[in-house]
Legacy VTK file of the C-alpha trace (Angstrom):
# vtk DataFile Version 3.0
C-alpha trace
ASCII
DATASET POLYDATA
POINTS 234 float
108.536 99.649 92.480
111.182 101.329 91.511
112.702 103.404 94.534
115.356 106.547 94.181
117.905 106.769 96.728
119.170 110.006 98.375
121.286 111.439 101.216
122.763 114.388 103.147
124.997 115.721 105.025
123.990 118.459 107.885
124.452 122.239 106.650
122.749 125.405 107.943
118.989 125.923 106.947
119.103 129.317 108.735
121.392 130.928 111.172
121.641 128.621 114.210
119.431 125.943 112.927
121.665 122.648 111.552
119.804 120.727 109.357
120.711 117.632 107.053
117.201 117.820 105.342
118.803 119.134 101.961
119.241 115.396 100.270
121.144 114.249 96.880
120.481 111.767 94.667
123.045 108.598 95.468
124.683 107.545 91.895
126.112 104.449 93.267
125.446 101.382 95.097
125.435 102.405 99.010
125.300 99.864 101.912
121.896 100.351 104.327
122.925 99.949 107.877
120.613 99.410 111.189
120.982 103.333 111.475
120.034 104.136 107.616
122.191 104.738 104.217
125.931 105.147 104.674
126.851 108.716 103.868
123.402 109.929 105.572
123.730 111.990 108.301
120.767 112.912 111.000
121.876 116.349 112.841
119.049 116.113 115.668
119.719 112.957 117.189
116.805 113.479 119.739
113.783 113.598 117.024
115.385 111.877 114.451
117.498 108.803 113.404
118.146 105.975 115.390
116.955 102.099 114.497
113.452 103.048 114.548
113.674 105.872 112.552
116.970 104.680 110.287
115.103 105.462 106.774
112.126 108.180 105.679
109.900 107.267 102.260
108.027 109.985 101.136
105.777 108.840 97.870
106.904 110.805 95.047
102.844 111.215 93.753
102.334 113.638 96.604
104.485 116.230 94.773
101.935 117.671 92.330
99.437 117.767 95.073
101.774 120.129 96.790
102.292 121.968 93.668
98.582 122.776 92.935
97.836 123.545 96.784
100.706 126.273 96.191
98.928 127.770 93.005
95.629 127.404 94.557
96.842 129.665 97.710
98.505 131.958 95.547
101.900 131.337 97.012
105.073 132.295 95.866
107.174 129.803 94.543
108.814 127.717 97.537
112.386 127.941 98.746
112.742 124.307 97.489
111.167 122.931 94.383
107.941 120.677 94.424
110.310 117.228 93.273
111.935 114.005 95.122
113.973 114.627 98.247
112.311 118.068 98.865
110.875 116.813 101.730
114.535 115.392 103.298
113.698 111.627 102.233
115.556 108.770 101.585
113.485 107.018 99.722
111.041 108.384 96.980
108.497 105.889 94.665
105.436 106.161 92.536
102.567 103.867 93.484
102.961 103.679 97.484
101.060 106.266 99.320
100.028 106.407 103.433
96.747 105.120 102.081
98.026 101.487 101.104
101.159 101.236 103.303
100.862 99.770 106.602
102.880 99.411 110.062
104.790 96.775 110.524
104.954 96.215 106.083
108.188 94.399 105.467
109.820 95.422 102.012
112.726 93.643 100.529
115.181 96.418 99.030
118.142 95.515 96.828
120.060 92.945 99.873
118.264 95.031 102.887
115.002 94.400 104.560
113.201 97.156 106.015
110.034 97.679 108.178
107.572 100.644 108.210
107.990 101.541 112.230
105.792 105.174 112.044
104.139 108.009 109.996
106.667 110.856 109.395
105.717 113.771 112.026
106.363 117.398 110.466
108.180 119.641 111.847
109.104 123.509 111.620
111.807 122.813 109.620
109.650 122.379 106.815
108.436 126.126 106.995
111.748 127.410 106.912
112.481 124.715 104.489
109.769 125.919 101.827
109.322 129.422 103.078
105.605 128.753 104.174
104.694 129.295 107.489
102.279 126.443 108.425
103.254 123.832 105.910
104.264 121.239 108.834
100.595 121.860 110.078
98.930 121.648 106.440
101.153 118.179 106.435
100.168 117.077 109.466
96.187 117.664 108.480
96.260 116.267 105.283
98.311 113.065 106.066
100.908 113.285 103.226
103.252 112.724 105.701
105.399 109.901 104.572
106.980 107.620 106.913
109.939 106.115 108.664
111.637 102.812 108.507
114.092 100.336 110.569
116.235 98.177 108.912
116.188 94.421 109.561
118.626 92.985 107.389
121.415 95.070 106.690
122.895 95.204 103.021
123.688 97.052 99.215
120.828 98.861 97.650
121.529 100.207 94.406
120.052 103.122 92.636
116.623 102.774 90.963
116.775 99.495 93.159
113.452 97.672 93.474
111.472 97.788 97.067
109.314 94.402 96.718
106.601 93.729 99.493
107.542 90.457 101.611
104.809 91.053 104.400
101.872 93.028 105.476
101.167 91.692 108.924
98.905 94.708 110.226
96.665 95.552 106.882
94.165 97.401 109.149
96.574 99.903 110.594
97.569 102.053 107.452
100.241 104.686 108.030
97.645 107.247 107.171
95.113 105.923 109.663
97.893 105.516 112.671
98.506 109.200 111.985
94.841 110.381 112.096
94.327 108.356 115.297
97.210 110.905 117.174
97.148 113.952 115.140
93.758 114.302 113.494
90.680 112.778 115.454
88.895 113.283 118.830
90.056 110.771 121.882
89.092 107.203 120.759
90.243 104.442 123.232
89.763 101.332 120.722
91.897 103.422 118.160
94.665 104.249 121.093
95.053 100.788 122.023
95.506 99.936 118.121
98.237 101.942 118.590
99.658 100.900 122.059
99.266 97.098 121.163
100.955 96.917 117.949
104.770 95.593 118.600
105.538 96.993 114.804
104.709 100.398 115.827
107.772 102.427 117.004
108.325 103.066 120.671
108.069 106.855 120.763
104.565 106.725 118.968
103.260 103.606 121.326
104.362 106.045 124.688
102.239 108.849 122.913
99.076 107.023 122.628
99.961 105.678 126.051
99.825 109.271 127.559
96.868 109.610 126.130
95.094 107.064 127.265
96.200 107.432 130.760
95.794 111.388 131.099
93.219 111.926 128.650
94.475 115.012 126.944
96.255 115.037 123.529
99.593 115.792 123.372
100.685 119.244 122.212
102.380 119.666 118.788
102.556 123.311 118.403
106.535 123.575 119.404
107.245 120.560 116.972
105.204 121.951 114.099
105.809 126.018 114.794
109.133 125.694 116.566
110.548 128.293 118.947
109.209 131.961 118.235
112.916 132.987 116.308
112.182 130.284 113.612
108.529 130.837 113.337
107.538 132.152 109.745
104.274 134.810 108.895
LINES 1 235
234 0 1 2 3 4 5 6 7 8 9 10 11 12 13 14 15 16 17 18 19 20 21 22 23 24 25 26 27 28 29 30 31 32 33 34 35 36 37 38 39 40 41 42 43 44 45 46 47 48 49 50 51 52 53 54 55 56 57 58 59 60 61 62 63 64 65 66 67 68 69 70 71 72 73 74 75 76 77 78 79 80 81 82 83 84 85 86 87 88 89 90 91 92 93 94 95 96 97 98 99 100 101 102 103 104 105 106 107 108 109 110 111 112 113 114 115 116 117 118 119 120 121 122 123 124 125 126 127 128 129 130 131 132 133 134 135 136 137 138 139 140 141 142 143 144 145 146 147 148 149 150 151 152 153 154 155 156 157 158 159 160 161 162 163 164 165 166 167 168 169 170 171 172 173 174 175 176 177 178 179 180 181 182 183 184 185 186 187 188 189 190 191 192 193 194 195 196 197 198 199 200 201 202 203 204 205 206 207 208 209 210 211 212 213 214 215 216 217 218 219 220 221 222 223 224 225 226 227 228 229 230 231 232 233
């Protein structure tokens, strides 16, 4: 499967809100390190970046769906066109979606070895990016979120590199199922334990599962999805 590469630097999305979601195609070989692609930047290190969130993959398969959704809802054209890198991804390709990809999957990408660590958690910056007030919520509900990866082995990666599956240790735990357990279904102890006990799932997601198991209440995602009042769109 051929993979396109993208990177970006921090810029203002709206006044007072800086993000590196604006990614551009990479046209030359780049080193993939334990913190991501060299030259790429994460601005909010509390919620982005780090060893378990070094890379973001978004399936190019989904962009026609978003175009259809926009048309069906009678919405104006988005601020950002429906094309790879629109969701701020570093990696994009055709043929692998959240329904096939699994937590813990290991892929060879050029010289680098990478592993899926968690689904992407959509946030309010997407609403500003596209100009639609609830696109973050729509993404969370429909599961077309993409996923984040850690880097197990550093190495050079070329544009239009081939990504090859090396190992799938947890075939029962797809990215889609993982996101649904935490976001889109009623409390299920067996499913939450499945997340908590998976060593390949990022510590942050395992902690969310542990908290729900312990306290009996789902986390409140409203601030992540909609942002502070001054950033909310109608």
